[in-house]
N, C-alpha and C positions, 0 to 999 in steps of 0.2 A: 367383521372387524370389530377388537375389543373397543371397551370404552374408556380404556386407556389412550390408543390411537385415539378416537374418535374427538377426546380431550384436547390431545395434542394437535391433531389438526384445528379443532376451535382456535388453541393457543396459538397455532403460525397466522391463523388467518386474519386475529388481533397486532398479531406483532407485523406481519409482515404488510398492512393496511388497505390490503387486496385479495381476492380467493386467486384471482390470477398469479398470483406472485406466491401464494400460500401453495398451492398446486402445484407448480413450475420443481418448488420445495420437495415435494413429494413425491414428483414424477409420475403424474397424474391428470386428470382432466377435469377443470370446473365442474361443469353436470356432474361427476363422481362425488367431487371433496362437497359440494352443494348438498346433497342427497347424504350423506355421512353427517353431515352438521343436523342437519330435521333429522335424520333417525337420533341423534343422540338429545335433541330439543325433547323429540318423542319419550325416550330412556328418561328423560331426568322429570319431562312433566312439566318442565317450564321453558319458553322461551328466552336464548341469550342474546339475538341480533334483532335489532330492527332493521330489515331492509328497504332500501330502494331502489333504484334501476340504475342508480351510479357508485352507491357508498351506501354502508352500515356506521349504525355504533351498537355501541354495546346498552344493555336493559339493566335494571338493577340488578336481577339475578344473575347474570353477563357477568356484572362486575364482579361480586362476590367468587361465582363459578373459576373463571380467571385467577382470583387470588391465590386460590387453594389449588387449583391445577398446574400454576407453577409450581408451587411446593411438590404437589407430586412426581411431577416429570425431571424436578430437581434430584428428588430423590430417588427414581428411576433411572436418570443418569450416576449418582453416583454408586449405584449397584452394579452398572454394567462397565463401569470405569475398574472396578476391585476386580470383578470378573478378567479381564481383558487383560487385569498387572500382572495376573497368576499364568496369560498365557506363554509359552514358551519363546516367541517372539513376535513381532509385527505380523500384520499381516492383511490384505484388501488391497481397493485403490486410493489413490491421491490423485485426483487432475488439481493442475494448477493453474494460474493465468499468473502472468508477470509483463512489465515492458521488458522490452527485448535485452538491452542491453544488460540491464542486471540480472534476467534470468540467464543469459550466455557464462556472464563473466564471473557470478557469484550462486546462482545455485544447480548450474548443472554440474559444476563442480561436486557440489555434496549432493546430487540424486545420484552422480556413479559411484560415488561410496558406498550411498544409503542402500543401492539397489544391490550390491555387492555384500555387503550384509546383510542385510534380512532379502533371499531374491523370492521370497514367497509375492513380495508387494509390486506391486504393478501402477506405475504414473505416465500419465497424459498429462506433457508441459505444453500451453500454448502462450507463444510469444506474441505482445502485441501492446504498443507504444497508448492506444486509444483502451481507455475504462472501459474492462466487459462488464457485462451483466452477471453480476456472480449468480445469482437466484436464480434469473433465467437463462443463463449457460450452465447452469450445475455445476457450477466450479466449488470445490471443499475448501479450495484455498485459495486468496487474492493477494502478492505480494505488490503494493503503490508504495511510489515515493512523492507522495503529496502531503499539505494540507489537510489534516483530521475534519471530517465534514460528521453532520448527526446521520445517523444512519440507524438500520436495523442490524445491525452488523455489529461483532465481536470483531475488538482492532488491539492488536497487540503491537509494541512498537518493537522491531529489531535495533535498530538505529538511530540517531538523529541525523539530520540533514549538516552539514560540516562545509559551506559555500567558502570560493576564493574566487577572487577577478584573474585572472590567468592571461598570461601571452608568451609569446616565444622572445630569446635572446634574439633575434636576427629582427623581429617588429620594436624591439627597445631602441636597438641601434637606429634604422631606418627614421623613426618617431619620437625616440627620447622617451623618458621615463615618466610619467603625470607623477605631481606632486598633490594636484585639488581630483575632486570628482571632474570640476568643469572642464578641467582641461582634459581627462579620460575622456565622456564624453563625445568630445569634438572628432576623438579619434573611429579610424572603422573596425565595426563592432561583427563578432561572428555568431549569431540568434539561433539559439534552437529551440524550434517551437515542434508541436504534433496534433494539432489538431482540438485537441482537448485546452492546451493554453500555450502560450509564446512568453516564455521566458529571458523579453526584452529590457525587464525594470529594475534597477539598484538601486537599493532603500541603504542609502548611507550617510554616514555623521559628515555635517559638513566643512568639519574641521580636524585635525586630528586630534584622536582621543576625544570630542566631543560626546553632549548629549543628544543634541538638538538633528534627528534625523531628517531626513528629505530626499523626496524622489526623484530620482533621475533617469531618463528614456534614454538606453542602448540607441545609436545609427549604427548603420550596416548592412551592405550592399547583398550579404551572404548568409540567406536563413534554410535552416539544415532540419530533416527530421531523425536525424540518426546523429547518436551519440560520437559515436567512431569517429563519425565524418568533420561533429564538431570539433575534437580532440586534434586530426588531422590536418581540418585547415588551421587551427591555432599555431600547434606545431611549425605551419607552412608561412606562417607570419600574415597570413589572411587581414588577421584581426585581433584584437583580444578577446575575451568570453568570462561569462559566469555562468560556472558551473559546479555539481556539487564534487568532493574529492577522488566519491565513488569511481567516475568516470576514470582515473588515472591507475592504471597495472603496474606504473613504476613510478620511483620517484621521479620530481619534478626537472630535477637536473639531470638527471640521463635523459630528460626527452625535452633538454634544452629550454623547457619552460621555465618561469617566474611571477610569484604572485606578486599583487600588483595593489598600494594604499592598504598596507597590511596596519599599519598605525591609525586606519579609520577603521568606526565602526561598522559592521556590514550587520544587515538584519539577517536572521535564521528566517525569518519568512514563515512560524512556525508549522516549519514543514517536517516529516520524519520517514521514515523506510517501515514499511506498517505490513503485517500480515492481519487477514482480515478473514474473518469468515462466520459461514450461517450463526445464529443462536441456536446454542446446545450441539454443536455439529463439529465442536474439537474433539475429536476419538484419539484413543493413548496413539495410533499411528500419527495421526494429525500433530499431536502434542513433540514427538521422538522426534519430526522430521524440520518442525519450527525450531527446538532446540539443537538440532544440527546444524541446522543454516544459522543461529545466531553464534555458537561454539566455535565455527569458521570465520566468521566477520571480527569476531572479539570485539571487548568491550574495555578501552576505547575500540572502535573498526580501524580495523589494519590498513585503510585509506588515511588515517591521520599521517601516520611513516612518510607519505608519499611531498609534504612540504615540513623542513625543519622547523619545531619550535610551533608548530600552527596554532596548537593551543592557549600562545600569546598572541595569535596576529587578530585583529580583524576587535580588536574589544576594548 
């Protein structure tokens, strides 16, 4: 193995924080990776890592060499990107993971067009509402709808999240149109939950266009793990719900739905729709695919059109 590859392994061990995660990233076992790090230390004549049974730390030499390794790897990556840009068309394999509904409704149409345009590309799409281990399961890119957390992954925001409180016209005829958060939470709700989190809290201003936000807990007898089932239950008048507008594939009016408390400020919960990928793993193929997804969703995203004047709501 070349010294450049060994330095890449060293870099990823530090970035991932463990030998096992770095080994998974390179599709090798821990013992093989450890041997390569020891060979690198022998070649350089210095110790890079202080190892204990369960952890490691950088030596002084390791810190300086890591800094220069990053420069080297960035340069190598730029060279590869230049070479790839001169290829006639993207080739290779993309392993993608995504929440079920987002993958079915927004990724699948893009994948179909993408594979017709680039027939040499191979795609594996894994749909699961539970968050996958991107490194351990060796995915190239993960699409997630969440609050961005600190990690060793690179994140590119695809779109903002755009929440609304939605009910059916039938529901309003039965229960009336709530004018305050207190009136709203007294009504039955349809609650989305997927094991990783439960969307049962509203962060709303206490009054119309107010600055003071308060957390209100939704009450409902129906909790469901599927986005389509949430929308269907709301359409059927089972309850109101809080969800992102990307849940809607048609206008709210066509679906018999209306937004509630639009004159109140509704927190965005600091979430977004992101494409995440391991450090230095954004190949031209991946960039082209992420770009295709962004272009298909649009800016502003297409789902904002499903509620008239949404951009003036919840402010």
